[in-house]
C-alpha positions in Angstrom: 69.0 61.9 121.0 68.3 64.6 118.5 66.1 63.7 115.5 66.0 65.6 112.2 63.2 68.0 111.8 61.9 68.7 108.3 59.1 70.6 106.7 56.2 68.2 106.1 53.0 68.5 104.1 51.8 64.9 104.6 48.6 66.2 106.0 46.9 62.8 106.1 49.6 61.4 108.4 49.8 64.5 110.5 46.0 64.4 110.9 46.4 60.8 112.2 49.0 62.0 114.7 46.7 64.8 115.7 43.7 62.5 116.2 45.7 60.0 118.3 47.2 62.8 120.4 43.9 64.6 120.9 42.1 61.3 122.0 44.9 60.7 124.5 45.1 64.3 125.9 41.9 66.2 125.2 39.3 64.3 127.3 37.4 67.6 127.7 36.5 67.7 124.0 33.1 66.3 122.9 33.4 63.6 120.2 31.4 65.7 117.7 33.9 68.6 118.2 36.9 66.3 117.7 35.4 65.3 114.4 34.6 68.9 113.5 38.3 69.9 114.0 39.6 66.8 112.3 37.7 67.6 109.2 39.1 71.2 109.1 42.6 70.2 109.9 44.1 69.1 106.6 42.3 71.4 104.2 41.9 74.5 106.3 44.2 74.7 109.3 47.3 72.9 108.1 47.4 74.7 104.7 47.6 78.1 106.6 50.7 77.2 108.7 54.2 76.0 108.2 54.3 72.4 109.3 57.4 70.7 110.5 57.6 67.1 111.6 60.0 64.7 113.3 60.4 61.0 112.8 60.9 58.3 115.5 63.7 55.8 115.6 61.9 53.6 113.1 61.5 56.4 110.6 57.8 57.1 111.0 56.4 60.6 111.5 55.6 60.8 115.2 55.2 64.5 116.1 54.6 67.8 114.3 54.4 71.6 114.9 52.4 74.2 112.9 53.7 77.7 112.9 52.6 81.1 111.7 54.4 84.4 112.3 55.5 84.2 115.9 53.0 81.7 117.0 52.9 78.0 117.6 49.5 77.2 116.1 49.6 73.4 116.8 52.0 71.0 118.4 51.1 67.3 118.7 52.9 64.1 119.6 51.6 60.6 118.9 50.7 59.1 122.3 53.1 56.2 121.8 56.0 58.7 121.5 55.0 61.1 124.4 57.7 61.8 127.0 60.6 61.1 124.6 61.5 64.7 123.9 60.0 65.1 120.5 57.7 67.9 121.5 60.5 69.7 123.3 62.8 69.4 120.2 60.1 70.8 117.9 59.4 73.7 120.3 63.2 74.5 120.6 63.5 74.4 116.8 60.5 76.9 116.5 61.9 79.2 119.1 65.5 79.2 117.9 64.9 79.0 114.1 61.5 80.6 113.6 61.5 83.2 116.4 58.3 81.8 117.9 57.3 83.7 121.0 53.6 82.8 121.5 51.2 79.9 121.8 47.5 79.4 122.7 46.5 76.4 124.8 43.2 74.9 125.8 42.7 75.9 129.4 41.6 72.3 130.3 44.8 70.8 128.7 46.9 70.9 131.9 49.6 68.7 130.5 50.2 71.2 127.6 50.1 74.2 130.0 52.8 72.5 132.2 54.9 71.7 129.1 54.9 75.3 127.8 55.5 76.7 131.3 58.5 74.3 131.7 59.9 75.9 128.5 59.6 79.4 129.8 56.1 80.5 128.6 53.7 82.3 130.9 50.0 83.1 130.7 49.3 86.6 129.3 45.6 86.4 128.6 42.5 84.2 128.3 39.5 83.9 125.9 36.3 82.2 127.0 35.9 80.4 123.6 38.3 79.0 121.1 38.9 80.4 117.6 35.8 78.6 116.3 33.6 80.2 119.0 33.2 76.9 120.9 33.1 76.9 124.7 36.6 75.7 125.2 38.6 78.5 127.0 41.9 79.4 125.5 45.0 80.6 127.4 47.4 82.9 125.6 51.0 82.3 126.5 54.2 84.3 125.7 57.8 83.4 126.0 
């Protein structure tokens, strides 16, 4: 089933989705770092990307993607909605409509790496730290 994707600036709700998703998938992140990123998300990170979101069958936002230029900057699905195709639909939208060709993934996030590989991305580089200089290695992927 295809769901409608729309531009969304409901940053509070998107941050809630992000937090639930991160807690379910990013067990390598320290609690202090999760809080660090959570505080930066609505006012700093999300305002610098185009955010698109998708609603579940009950009409609630359940997943979102943040894009800039040809990059996926963020893609998060609420854990209650994982495995239902929302992430794939958002990524397909980004590739087909926004000419997205790149994404960065936490090296420790094996599930995300597998997801992007399944969609045709391959690793083209690696940084030992993330964009904030924290010791979370980042893999650069290209379509």
